[in-house]
N, C-alpha and C positions, 0 to 999 in steps of 0.2 A: 504493500500499499504506500509506504513512504517513498520508494523509488519512483513509482508511477506518479505519485502526487507531485514531487518536485519537478519531474519532467513535464507534467501536465500544466503546472503553474506557469512555467517558462513558455511552453508552447502556446498556451491560451493568451498570454500577454502579447506575444509576437503576432498572433493572428489578429487580436483586437486592434493592435497598432496599425496593421496593414489595412484593416477594414476602415478605420477612422481616416486614414490618409486618402483612401480611394473612394470614400463615400459609399461603401458597401454595407448593407444591413446585415446583422447577424443571421446566419442560416442561408444566405444567398449562395447558391451552388454554381454560379457562373464564373467565380473567380478563376483566373487562369492557372494559379498554382494548385488549385484543388485542395487547399488547406483550410478552407473556411466552412466546410460543411458541418463540422461539429465544434461549436464555440463554447462548449461547457467544460469547465474545470471540475475535477472530482474533489475540489476543496471547498464545497459549499457550506461546510460547518463554520468557517471563519470568514467574516465579511472583511474584505480588504478596503483600506482607505483609498478613496478615488483621487482623481486629478484635483488640483487646486482650483477652487472657485474664485470669483472676483474678490470676495472679502479676504480670502486667504492670500491672494496675490499681493494685497496691500501690506499684509503682515511680513511677507518675505521679499518685498520689492527692494532692489538694490539701489543705493544712491548712485548718481552719475560717477563713472570711474573711467580709468584709462582704457579698460577693455572695450567699453562701449564706444569710445572715441576711435579705436583703431580697427574694430571689426564688428559688423552688424549681423545679428542672427538672420538667417535667410531660409525661406521655404524652398527656394530653388536658386540656382546660379544667377538667374536673371534678376533676383531680388537682392543679391549680395552687394555689399558696399564696394565701390570702386576705389582702389588705392589712390591717394593724392598724387597728382602728376601723371596719371594713366589716361591714355586716350581710348581705353577700352570702355565702350558704352553698354548700357543695359540691353539695347536691342541686339547688339552683336552677341552678347552672352546668351540671350534667349535663342538666337539663331543657331549657335553652335550646339546647344542642348537638343534642339529639334532636328539637327542635321540638315539645315536648309542652306548653309553657306557652301559655295563651291570650293574645290581643293585649294586654290590660291588664297581665298579669303580666310579659310580656316588656318592655313599656314601662317598667315600674317597675324591672325588673332591669337594663336596658341601662346606666344611669349607673354601676352597680356593675361591670359587665363592662368599661367603659371604663378602669377603674383597672388592669385586667389587660392590656389591649391598647394599645400605643402609638398615637399619632396617625399617620394616613397621610401619607407624605412627598409633598410637592408635586411634580408632574411639570411641568418647565419646557418641555421639548420632546421629541419623538420623531422619529427619522429611520429610515425603513425602507430597507433595502438589498436588492439583487437576490436572487432565490432562489438558494440554495446558498452565500450569504455569511453563514453563522453567525458571530457575533462572539465571538471567543475572548479578546480582550484590548482594553483601552482605556488611553490615557495623555493627560494634559493637557500642553500645551507650557509652557515656562517663564514666558511672559507671559500664560498662560491664554486666549489668543486662539483657539487651535486644539485640537481633540481628535483624536487618531489612533486608528483602530480596525483591529485585525488580524483578517482574515476567513478563513473556511474555503475560499474559492476562491483563496487565495494572494495576494490584493491587500491593500494597506494603503490605507484610505480616510481622508482628512483632512477633518474637518468644522469649520465655523465654530462656535465656542462660543456665539456669539450667534445662536441660531435653528436650528442644526444643518444648515445648507446645505452641500453638498459643495464643498470648495475644491480638492482635488487627489486623484487616484487614482494610487497608486504600484504598478506591476507591470511586469514585463519581457515584451516580445513574444517568445513562444516557443511552439512546437507541443507542448512537453512538458506533461504534467499538472501543474497548479499545486496544491501542497499547502498546508495551513493555516498561517497565521501564528500563532505560539503565545505570543510575548511582544514587548513594545515598550519602548524607553527613548529619550527625548530626550537628546542629548548636552549636558552642562552648557556654558554659555557660556564661551568662552575656553579650552576644553579643548585640551591638547597644544600650546598656544601658537598655535592657529589662530584667525583672525578670522572664519572661515566660520560663518554662522548657519544656523538651520533644519536641523540635521542630526538624523536619526532612525536609530536602530539597531533592526533587526527580526530575530527568530529564527523559523525555520521547521522544520516536522516533516520537511523534506527534508534536514536537517543543515546548512543554510546560515545564516550571519549576514551581513546586508547593511547597508551604510551608504548611506542615502538623503539626497539634497539635495531637500527637499520642494518648494521653489518652482520648481525646474527639472524636477522629477519624474525625476531621474536617479539611478541606482544607481552610486555612485562606487567601491565596493569590495565584493567578496564573499569571505567566508571559508567554506570547506566543511569540516566535520568529518566525515571519511569514516566510513561505517557507523554514523552516529549520527542521532538526532532531537533537536533542541535545543528545550527547553521553557522555559528561564529565562535572564534577563539582568539585569545591574545594573552601573551605573557607580560609580566612586569619586566623592566629592563634587566633586573638582576636575576630573573627566573624564579624568585621565591614564591610567587603566586601566579595563577592563571585564571582567566574569566571565560565564561561560556554564555551564549545566548541562543534562543531558538523559538519554537512554536508557542510555548506556554507563557511568553511575555516576561519571564523572569531572567534576571542576570544573576549568575552564581559565581562566587569567588572561591577558588580552591587553594589549599596549601599544597605546594609542590612536594614537600618532603613526606607528608602523611597521606596525600591524595584524598583529603576529606574536604567537604564543603564547609567553609568557615562563615560565609555571609551569603544571604539571599536577598536580592534587591528587587522590590516590587513597588508598583504604583499604589496610590491611595484610591480605592474604589469610589470613595465619596466624590473625588474630583471628576471621575468619569461620569458619574450620575448627574453631576451639575453641569456637564457639557463644557468644562473648561478645556480650551485648546492646549494650553501649556500646562498639562497635568504633570504631577510629580511621579512619573513612571510611564511604562509602555502599556498600550491598550491593544496591541497587535504584535505580530511576529517580529522578532529581532534578527537582523541579518548581519550586523557588524558590531564588534566591540573593540575598543582601543584604549589602552592605558596611556596616560601622559608619560612620555619617556623621561621627564625630569622629576615629576611628582607622582610616585606610585600610588598615592592615596586618591588620585583623581582618575576616573574612568569615564569614557564616553560610550554610548550605545545608540543605535538607530535601527529603524526598520520600516514596516508598512504603515505605521500610524502617522507618518509625516513629521516626526519629531526626532531631535537629537537630545538625549538626556545626559546631563553632566552630573555624575555621582561623586559624592565625597564619602569615601569608605570609612572615615573616622566618624561621620554622623550617620552612616547607613541609609542615606536618602539622596534623591536628586536635588541639587541645589540651584540648578538652572536648566531651562528647556529652550531649545531653538525650534521654532515651527517653520516647516517648509520642505526640507529634504525628504525625498521618498526613496529610501535605501532598500535595495533588493539583493545586495551582495557585499563583498569585502571592499566597501567604497567609502570608508572613513580614514583620514590620516591627519596627523598633527605634527607641526614643526614650527619652532620659533614663535609660538603664540598664535599661529594661524591654523585654522581647521579647514580641511579640504573635504568636500562632500560630492559624491557622484550619484545623481538621482535617475531612476528608471522612469523617465517621462520624455515628452517630445520637445520641451523647451526648458531653458534655464537648468540644464542638467548638471553643469559643472560650476561649483561655487566655492568662494573663499570667505571664511568668517573670522571675526576677531574673537579669540577665546575669552579674553577678559570681560568684554562687554556683551558678547553673544550677538553682536550686530553683523549684518551682511556687509562684507567689504567690497566684493566684486563678483559679478557673474561672468564666466568665461564663455563667450559665444562659440559654439561648435564650428560654425562655418559650413560651407557647402560640402555635401557628401562626395567622396572620391571613389565610390564603389562601382566596379563594373557590373555588379549584380543589381544595381538600382535601375528601375524601369526608366527608359529615356523620357526626358521631360519632367521627371519627378525627382525629388530629393528627400529620401526617407531620413528622418532624424535618427540619430544614434541615441538609444536609451541605455543608460549606463549600468553595468553590473560591477565595475571595478574602477578605482581611482587611487592614485598614490603619488606622494612627493618623491622626486629623485633624491638619492642620498646626498647630493651636493646642495640641495635646497633651491636650485635655480630653475628646475624644470618640474612639470607635472605630467603624468600619463593617465589616460582614461580610456575605457573601451566598453563595448556593449553589443546590443542587438539592434535590429532595424536595418541600418546601413552596414552593420557587422564590421565596425571599424575600431582601430586603435589609433589614437593621436597623442603626440607629445607636444606640449606647449612650453614656450620660453616665458618665464615670469619677468625677464628683463625687457624683452622686445614686445611682450604681449601679443605674440603670434604663434600659431602652430608651426613647428619646425620639421615635423615628419608625421607621416600617417601610412597606414596599410589597411586595405579592405580584404576581408576573408569570406569564404563561401557560407560560413555558418556563424552564429552568434559567439561573441567573446565573453566568457563567463568569469575570467580572472586574469590578473597580471601581477608580476612582481619584478622590481628592479633588482639586479645583482648589487651586492654591497659595494663593489668597485665602480658601479655606475656606468659601465660600458655596454651593458646589454639589459634587455627586459624579456622575461619569460611570459608566454601567453597560453592560456587554457581556452580551448574552443570546443564547440559542440560537434565537430566532425571527427572526434576521437583522435585528435592530433595535438601535440605539444610543439610550439615553435619558439625559437630564440631569435630575437631581433636586435640589431645594433642600434645604439643610441647616438645620433649625430652630434658631434661636438662635445660629447660628455667628457668631463675631467673631474672625477671624484676619487678621493683616496679611500682605500679599504677601511672599514670600521666606522664610516660616517653614519651608517644607519643600523639601528638595533635589529 
């Protein structure tokens, strides 16, 4: 049930997005891809928070910022902002989209179009996994020698970062149906006073959290959260504690040494019944948790209820809420007092927030789609499953479904510096600690490693 459910959730979301873009009513059987005949998720027991309404837009509206000055969100290339000094006009952009210009005109137009579309990211290697092993998450080891991939068949596959060869496959011998791995974290070195290296934490939609010793391929400990599906994990910087989040709306804090739950963070039901938007806790599924790398007593969490909760573990409660981000994957990150959020929605997907005030700093416009799988004349928005700061702090990467893209943005130039479009949705990403590459998890049972243009970060910059 759990494996089918998580796939159904993602499939239903992508079908609904395509319907909205093309004006197709649910149940219409004439769609060319044949994917819209069954628009029902088997997740009817939990009502998902919907798109932001007009009153919600006011709460999450960004003040004018440099992103808005340099790049305008566009429904199509024809609506995109023309860079200053360019003689590329809107009419020519629309004509290229529709294929109406002759060869010479297109040739002359292409240099101008390149100013609107970032360069394609370099593909370093691709590793195809067995059928049924959709990749939901990826994570680089501390020394960047290995990349762990959490798969839809319940296995964790460990690949060599140099070339993508399979190093280890972690799974337990059982006759039971294996459900998807939803999140991964490598344990920081020296955590809980242990000298044991190569420890990996995995979360599953069967409600389990497992401690794996990679080189021996052994599961050393299993935690089962009864009647839950676990979607999110994170360690404190010293590895003394880790947090989980999932279907039951609770954030749990575990002691790494004893593997016991020491704190459970829940919202106040009275605030839900009074319909307060910025309630002190979650009212729907949690898909991302993130410890403050500087202050281990502060934890962020976010999910389907369109809120980011900031928890103070000393007080055992949420001390601030941000309303707006609709988080559906590992799409929270924190650096230098700035919070990065990646939302699964058609606009205002990528945003930067001030941690101290909780105010929105900037919305990063996604720009025109560069996907060859996009229908000519249309620009499917990219709805984000993953977002992360570069270890050097000067770049951010984000990726998702819809246009099935990954883009890397420069925070200095306020522009995308690289992108790649893939045949299926991108469910997760992770920068290497050295900053020269980014690993990508996709729905076509493939792990890809991409080069980061112009990256220059020293090892150890990111926990």
